[in-house]
C-alpha positions, 0 to 999 in steps of 0.5 A, spaced: 500 500 500 502 506 498 503 511 503 504 519 503 507 523 508 507 531 508 514 533 506 513 539 511 511 536 518 511 529 516 504 527 518 501 521 514 497 523 509 490 519 507 491 516 500 484 519 499 485 525 502 487 532 500 494 533 499 498 538 494 504 536 490 510 542 489 515 541 484 521 545 484 526 546 478 533 549 480 536 551 473 543 554 472 541 561 468 545 563 462 544 567 456 545 564 449 552 564 446 553 567 440 559 563 436 563 566 431 568 564 426 574 566 431 570 561 437 570 555 432 577 556 430 580 557 437 584 552 440 580 550 447 584 545 450 587 550 455 580 552 457 578 544 457 584 542 462 582 548 466 575 546 467 577 539 468 582 541 474 577 545 477 572 540 477 577 534 479 575 534 487 568 535 486 563 529 486 558 528 480 552 530 484 555 536 486 557 538 479 550 536 477 547 540 482 550 546 480 547 546 473 540 542 475 536 540 481 529 538 482 525 537 488 518 534 489 514 535 495 507 532 498 504 537 502 498 537 507 493 543 507 496 546 513 503 546 510 501 548 503 498 554 506 504 556 510 508 554 503 504 559 499 505 565 504 513 564 504 515 559 499 523 561 500 522 560 508 518 554 508 520 549 514 514 548 518 517 544 524 522 550 525 516 555 527 515 562 524 521 564 520 525 570 523 527 576 519 534 574 518 534 567 516 540 564 513 536 560 507 543 558 504 546 556 511 539 552 512 539 548 505 547 547 506 545 543 513 540 539 509 546 537 504 543 541 499 547 547 495 554 549 493 559 552 498 558 559 500 561 564 495 564 571 497 561 577 494 568 578 491 568 571 488 561 573 485 564 578 480 570 574 478 565 569 474 562 575 470 
């Protein structure tokens, strides 16, 4: 027999009862590249070797999650209402969200998310 549990509060959900599905797709955002003749004839070997070097100490899961991650949640009606009120701070067992919640730290504590980046490292990639 298939049993559902609320991913918010952990309550068992009746198979015939009301439950809500939440699908969250987190994707890397990028602008489409314009490729010219110079790009096609340029030797990309050094760039590829640098990329391989930067990725060699990362797990396959960590690399995949920097590009795409999907979450599928089942919610009870109470948690659905809480989620709709504030989807980015939804976590009912922690109580009402505080003003200065560290969402990045919270997701990392669950084993999700990339290592924390400093403001100076954000500008280097652009």
